[in-house]
C-alpha positions, 0 to 999 in steps of 0.5 A: 500509550503506555507513555501515560504511564511512570515507573510504578503506577498502576495499568489502571490509572491508563485512561482510554485512546483512540486511534482515528486513521483517516486513509484515503486509499483502499487498505482493509480488505472489506467494503466497509469506509469504517472499522472499529478494531479493540483487543479481544481474545482470540478463540472465545471472542472475549473483549480484555478491555476498551481502553485501547481502540484503533479506527480505520477511516477509508475516504474512497470506501465511502458510498455515494447514497449514504445517509449524510445524517449519519456524523461520521458519513457527514465528516467522511464527506467533508474529506473528501470533497469540502466544496461538494453538493453534499458538503454545501447542503450539509454546511446548512444543517450542520453548524460544526460542518459549516465552521470546519468550512470557514476555518478552512476557507481562512487558511485558504487565504492566509498565504502562509497556511496556504503556501504550507499546505501545497509543499505538504501536498507536493510532497505527497505527490511526489512520495506516491510518484516516487513509489510507482515508479520504482515500481514500475521500473522494478517490473520493467527490469523484472521482465528485462531479466525474465527474458535475458534468462528465457533466452539463455535458457533457452540456447542451453537447451539448444546447446545441449540438443546439439551436442547430443546430436554430435556424440556419435560423431565427435570427440567432447572437445570438440563438440565443448568448442563448437556448442559452448558447453564445457567438457564436463556437461558434454562428459554428463551427456554421454553417461 
């Protein structure tokens, strides 16, 4: 955004910038598939400027009964599944979608382009798979560590209980030897 300016240039020379994020996952905590943001003052909700705008289009949130006459819905349907019945119907009535579909077919027929696409798709799948695997392993390791910690704490509590029962009949060193506790811990129990 600010890369448009050189040193000494006036901020009013900035051109309007629109950032469009097309996501194939749910990101924002609402049910709308399209959300747009601008810079606003927090308390009075006054817009600072319209020169910076950020859009999020979350494909999984697009409803099946959405109105395909809305061009944003139509394009999102195309991105969601260019082979769907909805897109086939849209091709008949929307010239730009028909052209995009033809371009997609051309790219798909070009072996070099298709190979690049497949490599990128594989890299994305591999990355997602690696992240999911790391999450699973992290959870498993956390559960294992938690279980081990719980067992150790349980053993410690059991040793303390046994030591309490032996305080009247044995000396501290013998209790420490039999329970695995330290002499200092036995002394603490006597207090």
